DSSP file (Angstrom, degrees, kcal/mol; ACC not computed):
  #  RESIDUE AA STRUCTURE BP1 BP2  ACC     N-H-->O    O-->H-N    N-H-->O    O-->H-N    TCO  KAPPA ALPHA  PHI   PSI    X-CA   Y-CA   Z-CA
    1    1 A M              0   0    0      0, 0.0     2,-0.1     0, 0.0     0, 0.0   0.000 360.0 360.0 360.0 131.1    2.7   64.8  -39.0
    2    2 A A        -     0   0    0      1,-0.1     2,-0.3     0, 0.0     0, 0.0  -0.438 360.0-114.4 -73.2 142.7   -0.4   66.2  -40.7
    3    3 A R        -     0   0    0     -2,-0.1     2,-0.3     1,-0.1    -1,-0.1  -0.584  30.8-116.0 -77.0 137.1   -0.4   66.4  -44.5
    4    4 A R        -     0   0    0     -2,-0.3     2,-0.5     1,-0.1    -1,-0.1  -0.575  26.2-133.7 -75.2 132.0   -0.5   69.9  -45.9
    5    5 A I        -     0   0    0     -2,-0.3    -1,-0.1     1,-0.1     2,-0.0  -0.751  20.0-129.5 -91.2 129.3   -3.7   70.6  -47.8
    6    6 A S     >  -     0   0    0     -2,-0.5     4,-2.3     1,-0.1     5,-0.2  -0.238  21.4-109.5 -73.7 164.3   -3.2   72.3  -51.2
    7    7 A F  H  > S+     0   0    0      1,-0.2     4,-2.6     2,-0.2     5,-0.2   0.901 119.6  52.3 -58.8 -43.5   -5.1   75.4  -52.3
    8    8 A M  H  > S+     0   0    0      1,-0.2     4,-2.3     2,-0.2    -1,-0.2   0.883 109.3  49.5 -64.2 -38.6   -7.1   73.4  -54.9
    9    9 A E  H  > S+     0   0    0      2,-0.2     4,-2.4     1,-0.2    -1,-0.2   0.921 112.1  47.9 -65.2 -43.6   -8.1   70.8  -52.2
   10   10 A R  H  X S+     0   0    0     -4,-2.3     4,-2.7     2,-0.2    -2,-0.2   0.907 112.0  50.1 -62.5 -41.7   -9.2   73.6  -49.8
   11   11 A L  H  X S+     0   0    0     -4,-2.6     4,-2.1     2,-0.2    -2,-0.2   0.909 110.7  49.1 -63.4 -43.4  -11.2   75.3  -52.7
   12   12 A T  H  <>S+     0   0    0     -4,-2.3     5,-2.1     2,-0.2     4,-0.4   0.909 113.6  46.6 -62.2 -43.3  -12.9   72.0  -53.6
   13   13 A Q  H ><5S+     0   0    0     -4,-2.4     3,-1.0     1,-0.2    -2,-0.2   0.915 112.4  49.6 -65.7 -43.1  -13.8   71.4  -49.9
   14   14 A A  H 3<5S+     0   0    0     -4,-2.7    -2,-0.2     1,-0.3    -1,-0.2   0.858 111.6  48.2 -65.4 -35.9  -15.1   75.0  -49.5
   15   15 A A  T 3<5S-     0   0    0     -4,-2.1    -1,-0.3    -5,-0.2    -2,-0.2   0.503 106.7-129.5 -82.7  -3.6  -17.2   74.8  -52.6
   16   16 A D  T < 5 +     0   0    0     -3,-1.0    -3,-0.2    -4,-0.4    -2,-0.1   0.894  48.2 166.2  54.9  43.9  -18.6   71.4  -51.5
   17   17 A L      < -     0   0    0     -5,-2.1    -1,-0.2    -6,-0.1    -2,-0.0  -0.502  44.6 -86.9 -84.5 157.3  -17.8   69.9  -54.9
   18   18 A P        -     0   0    0      0, 0.0     2,-2.0     0, 0.0    -1,-0.1  -0.253  53.0 -92.8 -60.0 154.2  -17.8   66.2  -55.5
   19   19 A D        +     0   0    0     -3,-0.1     3,-0.0    -6,-0.0    -6,-0.0  -0.494  67.2 159.2 -73.9  83.5  -14.6   64.4  -54.7
   20   20 A E        -     0   0    0     -2,-2.0    -8,-0.0     1,-0.1    -3,-0.0  -0.684  49.3 -86.1-103.2 157.4  -13.0   64.5  -58.2
   21   21 A P        -     0   0    0      0, 0.0    -1,-0.1     0, 0.0     3,-0.1  -0.367  47.9-116.4 -61.7 141.8   -9.3   64.2  -59.1
   22   22 A L    >   -     0   0    0      1,-0.1     3,-1.8     4,-0.1   -13,-0.0  -0.475  42.3 -82.6 -77.0 151.6   -7.5   67.5  -58.9
   23   23 A P  T 3  S+     0   0    0      0, 0.0    -1,-0.1     0, 0.0   -15,-0.1  -0.268 114.5  16.3 -55.9 134.5   -6.0   69.0  -62.1
   24   24 A G  T 3  S+     0   0    0      1,-0.3    33,-0.2    -3,-0.1     3,-0.1   0.191  95.3 117.5  88.9 -16.6   -2.6   67.5  -62.9
   25   25 A L  S <  S-     0   0    0     -3,-1.8    -1,-0.3     1,-0.1    16,-0.1  -0.586  75.8 -94.3 -82.5 148.9   -2.9   64.5  -60.6
   26   26 A P        -     0   0    0      0, 0.0     2,-0.5     0, 0.0    14,-0.2  -0.281  33.1-156.0 -64.0 144.7   -2.9   61.1  -62.3
   27   27 A L  E     -A   39   0A   0     12,-1.4    12,-2.7    -6,-0.1     2,-0.5  -0.992   6.3-163.7-121.2 125.1   -6.2   59.4  -63.1
   28   28 A I  E     -A   38   0A   0     -2,-0.5     2,-0.5    10,-0.2    10,-0.2  -0.946   5.4-173.8-115.2 124.5   -6.2   55.6  -63.4
   29   29 A E  E     -A   37   0A   0      8,-3.0     8,-3.0    -2,-0.5     2,-0.5  -0.975   5.9-161.6-120.9 126.3   -9.2   53.9  -65.1
   30   30 A V  E     -A   36   0A   0     -2,-0.5     2,-0.7     6,-0.2     6,-0.2  -0.923   5.3-163.3-112.7 128.3   -9.4   50.1  -65.1
   31   31 A A  E >>  -A   35   0A   0      4,-2.8     3,-1.6    -2,-0.5     4,-1.1  -0.869  60.0 -66.4-110.9  96.5  -11.7   48.3  -67.5
   32   32 A G  T 34 S-     0   0    0     -2,-0.7    -1,-0.0     1,-0.2     3,-0.0  -0.341  92.6 -47.6  60.9-138.2  -12.2   44.8  -66.2
   33   33 A D  T 34 S+     0   0    0      1,-0.1    51,-3.0    -3,-0.1    -1,-0.2   0.055 131.3  66.1-114.1  23.6   -9.0   42.8  -66.2
   34   34 A R  T <4 S+     0   0    0     -3,-1.6    48,-1.7     1,-0.3     2,-0.3   0.572  96.8  33.4-120.8 -14.1   -8.0   43.7  -69.8
   35   35 A R  E  <  -AB  31  81A   0     -4,-1.1    -4,-2.8    46,-0.2     2,-0.4  -0.995  47.3-171.4-152.9 141.0   -7.2   47.4  -70.0
   36   36 A V  E     -AB  30  80A   0     44,-2.4    44,-2.9    -2,-0.3     2,-0.5  -1.000   8.5-163.1-130.8 130.3   -5.8   50.3  -67.8
   37   37 A L  E     -AB  29  79A   0     -8,-3.0    -8,-3.0    -2,-0.4     2,-0.5  -0.954   6.6-171.1-111.3 130.6   -5.8   53.9  -68.8
   38   38 A I  E     -AB  28  78A   0     40,-2.6    40,-2.1    -2,-0.5     2,-0.3  -0.985   2.5-166.9-123.9 123.0   -3.5   56.3  -67.0
   39   39 A E  E     +AB  27  77A   0    -12,-2.7   -12,-1.4    -2,-0.5    38,-0.2  -0.807  68.1  23.4-106.0 150.8   -3.8   60.1  -67.5
   40   40 A H  S    S+     0   0    0     36,-2.9    17,-0.5    -2,-0.3    -1,-0.2   0.889  82.4 162.6  65.1  44.3   -1.2   62.7  -66.4
   41   41 A H        -     0   0    0     35,-0.4    15,-0.2    -3,-0.3    -1,-0.1  -0.402  40.4-143.8 -86.2 168.6    1.7   60.3  -66.4
   42   42 A C        -     0   0    0     13,-3.5    14,-0.2     1,-0.4     2,-0.1   0.154  63.4 -68.4-118.0  15.4    5.4   61.3  -66.4
   43   43 A G        -     0   0    0     12,-0.4    12,-2.9    32,-0.1     2,-0.5  -0.402  55.4 -69.2 120.5 164.6    6.7   58.5  -68.6
   44   44 A V  E     +C   54   0A   0     10,-0.2    10,-0.2     1,-0.1     3,-0.1  -0.799  35.4 179.8 -94.5 130.6    7.3   54.7  -68.7
   45   45 A M  E    S+     0   0A   0      8,-3.0     2,-0.3    -2,-0.5     9,-0.2   0.739  71.0  16.8-100.8 -30.5   10.1   53.4  -66.4
   46   46 A E  E     -C   53   0A   0      7,-1.5     7,-1.8     2,-0.1     2,-0.4  -0.997  63.2-174.0-145.7 140.8    9.9   49.7  -67.1
   47   47 A Y  E     +C   52   0A   0     -2,-0.3     2,-0.3     5,-0.2     5,-0.2  -0.935  23.2 127.8-143.9 116.8    8.3   47.8  -70.0
   48   48 A S        -     0   0    0      3,-1.9    -2,-0.1    -2,-0.4    20,-0.0  -0.910  67.8 -96.8-148.9 177.0    8.0   44.0  -70.4
   49   49 A T  S    S+     0   0    0     -2,-0.3    19,-2.6     1,-0.2     3,-0.1   0.625 124.9  38.3 -74.9 -10.8    5.1   41.6  -71.2
   50   50 A Q  S    S+     0   0    0      1,-0.3    15,-2.3    17,-0.2     2,-0.4   0.691 122.7  28.9-107.2 -26.5    4.8   40.9  -67.5
   51   51 A T  E     - D   0  64A   0     13,-0.2    -3,-1.9    17,-0.1     2,-0.4  -0.998  50.3-179.0-142.4 134.0    5.4   44.4  -65.8
   52   52 A I  E     -CD  47  63A   0     11,-2.4    11,-2.9    -2,-0.4     2,-0.5  -0.978  11.7-166.1-130.6 121.0    4.9   48.0  -66.9
   53   53 A R  E     -CD  46  62A   0     -7,-1.8    -8,-3.0    -2,-0.4    -7,-1.5  -0.920   5.3-167.0-108.9 130.6    6.0   50.7  -64.4
   54   54 A V  E     -CD  44  61A   0      7,-2.9     7,-2.6    -2,-0.5     2,-0.3  -0.959  16.8-131.5-121.5 131.6    4.8   54.2  -65.0
   55   55 A K  E     + D   0  60A   0    -12,-2.9   -13,-3.5    -2,-0.4   -12,-0.4  -0.653  29.8 178.1 -80.9 133.4    6.1   57.4  -63.3
   56   56 A V  E >   - D   0  59A   0      3,-2.6     3,-1.4    -2,-0.3   -15,-0.1  -0.799  46.1 -87.4-127.8 174.2    3.5   59.7  -61.9
   57   57 A K  T 3  S+     0   0    0    -17,-0.5   -32,-0.1     1,-0.3   -16,-0.1   0.812 124.2  27.8 -53.1 -38.8    3.7   63.0  -60.0
   58   58 A Y  T 3  S-     0   0    0     33,-0.0    34,-3.2    34,-0.0     2,-0.3   0.207 130.9 -51.9-114.3  15.1    4.0   61.4  -56.5
   59   59 A G  E <  S-DE  56  91A   0     -3,-1.4    -3,-2.6    32,-0.3     2,-0.3  -0.952  76.1 -45.6 158.2-134.4    5.5   58.0  -57.2
   60   60 A Q  E     -DE  55  90A   0     30,-2.4    30,-3.0    -2,-0.3     2,-0.5  -0.960  26.2-146.0-138.2 153.0    5.0   55.0  -59.5
   61   61 A I  E     -DE  54  89A   0     -7,-2.6    -7,-2.9    -2,-0.3     2,-0.6  -0.993  19.1-162.0-117.2 125.7    2.2   52.8  -60.8
   62   62 A C  E     -DE  53  88A   0     26,-2.8    26,-2.7    -2,-0.5     2,-0.5  -0.939   3.4-167.4-113.9 119.2    3.2   49.2  -61.4
   63   63 A I  E     -DE  52  87A   0    -11,-2.9   -11,-2.4    -2,-0.6     2,-0.4  -0.917   8.4-172.5-105.5 126.3    0.9   47.0  -63.5
   64   64 A E  E     +DE  51  86A   0     22,-2.6    21,-2.9    -2,-0.5    22,-2.0  -0.921  29.1  96.6-119.1 145.5    1.6   43.3  -63.5
   65   65 A G  E     - E   0  84A   0    -15,-2.3     2,-0.4    -2,-0.4    19,-0.2  -0.918  64.5 -63.6 175.7-148.9    0.1   40.7  -65.6
   66   66 A A  E    S+ E   0  83A   0     17,-2.0    17,-2.7    -2,-0.3   -16,-0.2  -0.979 102.5   8.5-134.3 145.6    0.5   38.6  -68.8
   67   67 A C  E    S+     0   0A   0     -2,-0.4     2,-0.2    15,-0.2   -17,-0.2   0.841  81.8 178.4  55.5  37.5    0.8   39.6  -72.4
   68   68 A L  E     +     0   0A   0    -19,-2.6     2,-0.3    14,-0.2    14,-0.2  -0.496   4.3 175.8 -73.5 137.4    0.9   43.3  -71.5
   69   69 A T  E     - E   0  81A   0     12,-2.6    12,-2.6    -2,-0.2     2,-1.0  -0.991  36.3-126.2-139.2 148.2    1.3   45.8  -74.3
   70   70 A L  E     + E   0  80A   0     -2,-0.3    10,-0.2    10,-0.2     3,-0.1  -0.823  34.2 175.3 -90.9  99.5    1.4   49.6  -74.4
   71   71 A T  E     +     0   0A   0      8,-1.5     2,-0.3    -2,-1.0    -1,-0.2   0.696  63.2  15.1 -86.7 -19.3   -1.3   50.1  -77.0
   72   72 A H  E     + E   0  79A   0      7,-1.3     7,-2.8    -3,-0.1     2,-0.3  -0.961  62.6 173.3-155.0 134.4   -1.5   53.9  -76.9
   73   73 A M  E     + E   0  78A   0     -2,-0.3     2,-0.3     5,-0.2     5,-0.2  -0.939   7.4 155.6-149.0 125.7    0.8   56.6  -75.5
   74   74 A T        -     0   0    0      3,-3.3    -2,-0.0    -2,-0.3     0, 0.0  -0.764  59.7 -91.5-128.3 179.0    0.7   60.4  -75.7
   75   75 A K  S    S+     0   0    0     -2,-0.3   -34,-0.2     1,-0.2     3,-0.1   0.823 126.4  38.8 -61.2 -30.3    2.1   63.0  -73.5
   76   76 A G  S    S+     0   0    0      1,-0.2   -36,-2.9   -36,-0.1   -35,-0.4   0.761 123.4   8.7 -94.9 -27.9   -1.2   63.1  -71.6
   77   77 A Q  E     -B   39   0A   0    -38,-0.2    -3,-3.3   -37,-0.1     2,-0.3  -0.980  50.3-160.5-152.1 161.0   -2.3   59.5  -71.4
   78   78 A L  E     -BE  38  73A   0    -40,-2.1   -40,-2.6    -2,-0.3     2,-0.4  -0.991   9.8-149.1-142.6 152.9   -1.4   55.9  -72.0
   79   79 A I  E     -BE  37  72A   0     -7,-2.8    -8,-1.5    -2,-0.3    -7,-1.3  -0.986   8.2-164.5-124.6 128.9   -3.3   52.7  -72.4
   80   80 A I  E     -BE  36  70A   0    -44,-2.9   -44,-2.4    -2,-0.4     2,-0.3  -0.950  10.2-172.0-113.1 129.5   -2.1   49.3  -71.3
   81   81 A S  E     +BE  35  69A   0    -12,-2.6   -12,-2.6    -2,-0.5     2,-0.3  -0.851  34.6  74.5-120.0 157.6   -3.8   46.1  -72.6
   82   82 A G  E    S-     0   0A   0    -48,-1.7     2,-0.9    -2,-0.3   -15,-0.2  -0.925  92.1 -34.6 140.6-162.4   -3.4   42.5  -71.7
   83   83 A R  E     - E   0  66A   0    -17,-2.7   -17,-2.0    -2,-0.3     2,-0.5  -0.840  61.9-150.9 -95.1 106.3   -4.3   40.3  -68.8
   84   84 A I  E     + E   0  65A   0    -51,-3.0   -19,-0.3    -2,-0.9     3,-0.1  -0.648  25.2 168.9 -82.8 123.1   -4.1   42.5  -65.7
   85   85 A H  E     -     0   0A   0    -21,-2.9     2,-0.3    -2,-0.5   -20,-0.2   0.789  65.3  -5.7 -99.0 -39.1   -3.2   40.6  -62.5
   86   86 A S  E     - E   0  64A   0    -22,-2.0   -22,-2.6   -53,-0.0     2,-0.4  -0.997  47.7-153.2-156.7 155.4   -2.4   43.6  -60.2
   87   87 A I  E     - E   0  63A   0     -2,-0.3     2,-0.4   -24,-0.2   -24,-0.2  -0.993  19.9-169.6-131.4 123.3   -2.0   47.3  -60.0
   88   88 A H  E     - E   0  62A   0    -26,-2.7   -26,-2.8    -2,-0.4     2,-0.6  -0.938  13.3-153.2-118.4 136.1    0.3   48.8  -57.3
   89   89 A L  E     - E   0  61A   0     -2,-0.4     2,-0.6   -28,-0.2   -28,-0.2  -0.943  12.4-170.0-105.1 120.6    0.6   52.4  -56.3
   90   90 A M  E >   - E   0  60A   0    -30,-3.0   -30,-2.4    -2,-0.6     3,-0.9  -0.915  11.5-150.6-115.3 104.6    4.1   53.1  -54.8
   91   91 A R  E 3  S+ E   0  59A   0     -2,-0.6   -32,-0.3   -32,-0.2     3,-0.1  -0.471  74.5   9.5 -75.1 142.0    4.3   56.6  -53.3
   92   92 A G  T 3  S+     0   0    0    -34,-3.2     2,-0.3     1,-0.2    -1,-0.2   0.435  87.0 134.3  74.9  -0.4    7.6   58.4  -53.2
   93   93 A C    <         0   0    0     -3,-0.9    -1,-0.2   -35,-0.2    -3,-0.1  -0.639 360.0 360.0 -81.3 139.3    9.4   56.0  -55.5
   94   94 A G              0   0    0     -2,-0.3    -1,-0.1    -3,-0.1   -35,-0.1   0.590 360.0 360.0-130.8 360.0   11.4   57.8  -58.0
C-alpha cells in the first residue's frame, strides 16, 4: 500500500526545496558518541543510565549507552549526554 503524501511534502517537492525536516516532525542531531539532541519530542517514556526512550509523533526513539543523563529538557527539545552506543527509531510504538 502506498504511503499518503502530506500537503507539506507535496509543497516542498513542487517548490524543489532541499530535503529538510517538515515542521513538527522530530529532528535528531548526534554529536559524536557523547550527545544527542531531539527536537519536537512528546515526552520521556523510560529513563535509566543505560536506556532513554523518547516518544515522538510517529513512534519512539531509544538511546542506549552508558552513563546516560538527560542534561536539558524543555517542551521543544531535549539533550541526552553520556556514552552513546546505539540509537533506534521504532515506528508505530506507542
